[in-house]
N, C-alpha and C positions, 0 to 999 in steps of 0.2 A: 590211195584213192580221196576225197577233200568234201570234207559234204560244210556247209555251209548253210546254217541257222539264220534267221530273218526271225529275229523277237521283232513283235505288233505288238503295239499296245491297243489294250481295249479299252480303256477311257474316248475316248471320242466318240464310239461304237455304240458308246454304253448313251453316252452322252444324249447323240440325235434318237437312243433308241427314248433313253428320256423323252427329251425334244417336242417328237413323235403319238409318245402319251400324254402333253398338258397339248396337245395343238389341238386331237379325239377327243381332247374333253372336252374344252375350252367349244370345239363346232356343235356339241351334244352341249353342253348350255347351255349352246347362243340356240341355237334350233326347235331343241328336242321342248327343253320344259317352259321355253315359255306358250308354246303350242300346244301342254296343258296346260297349263294356267287359261286363257288365255279361255279351253271349251268346258276347263271345270269353273267359273267363277263369270266370265260374260257370258255364254252361251247362257244361266237362270237371266239377265238379262238383256237379249237380244231381243232383238225385231218382234219373231217370228211370235216368240217365248210369249211378248206382250201383248203381241194381234193376238192369242190363244184366247191368255187371263180373259184380251179383253171381247171377244166375242161371249162368253160366257156366265156375264152378266151382268144387271139393270144399270150402276152408277159405275164407274170410272174417275177421281180426284187427284188430286193433288187439293192436302188437307193437312194443319199440320194440329200435332195433339195433343192434348193438351191437360186432357187422365186418364184413368184408365182403371173401373176397380171393380171388381170382382165379385161378382155377383149371383153364383152358381156353381158347383161345385157337381163331376161325377170322381165315383173308383168311391177310395178311402184315402186316411187319411196322409197314406203313404205315397203315392202312385192317381194315375188319372191323370181328370180335365182338370178345369179350371172353366169356367164360361165368362166373357169383361165386357163389363161397359164403356165400345170405350165415348171422348167424345173431344171438339175440337168444334174450325172452323174448314171453309172447302178457299181453298186460295186460289186456285184451278181446273177449275169442270171440265170435265173428256171427256163424259155419257153423263147423259141420266138428265131429271132434273134435280139439278143442284143450281146453283150459282153462287160464284168468290163473295168472300166477307156470310156468307149464311150461317149459319151452328150442323154442326154436323154429328148426332150417336147414331150409331152402331156393334154390334157384340159379333168378338171375336174366342176363339178360344184355342186353349195352348197346355203344352203339357204345368202337370204341378209340380213346382219351383219351379219357374219360368221366370223371373226378377217382370215385374209391371213395370217397368221407369224405361223400356228395353218399346216399349209403343209409343213413350211421347219423342215432338219430334217431325219434324216435316219429310212423310210421306205418301207414296203414288200406295191408293187401295183401290179391290177391285171388293166390290160390294154386293151381294142378290138379295136382291129383295123378297123374303121371305114371308111366308107364315107361321103363325107363335102360337102352339094352343098356348100357352100358358095365360098368355097379354088378350091371346083370342085376335090380334091384327097384324097386319103386315109387318113386319123391318127388316132392316137391311142386315146383312150379316157379311163380313168379310168367305171371301170365295178363298178356301186354304193351304198356305204356301205361296200366300199372291202377292200379300205386301211387300215393296222397295220402296229404299230410296231416294225421295223425291231431288235425288241430283239431276244437275243439266241435261247429261246423257241423257239418262231414261227422260224425261219432260219432251226435250226432243225426238224421239220416236215416237211421245204418245201424239204429241201436236202435232204427228205427219200421220198418224192410223185416224187417227180422227180423219184431220182434211180430206186422207182419202176416204172420211168412213161417208163424208162427208153428211155432218153431222156438228149442227147449228150447237155454238159451241152455250151459253148464257152469261153474261162478262155482269 
């Protein structure tokens, strides 16, 4: 009786398995990760989110912020919030009684430790018209977590929202 033994090399099989793993990981990266980043980053800038904020406020505008100064504090020295008076000028109005080039000031609240320099630059702001008991007058106050950078994509969405709302902008 003669037994023949065939020796099979495992290298091609191992290589094929490694290539399949690489292919699988590549597909995951291409299809799963971009989907996660789109929903987490861009959802905040989606038309629906912008429209929701737009509907809640009295004034929406693209603003060039020049100054933010602390005017009040809530809490102790290490924790709490700071109320800032933010000043700038309107670049493009989307809603409310504001005009291009008009000086604008409003209040914003941030956690202590927040760098007020982050307020500076071009922003899309959503402002409520509130009664301030200390001033005994109406003031504009930022809708919490609503300010967006004034990117071309967001400005385009804001123009579309304004157009659909049928509001004439004051230019």
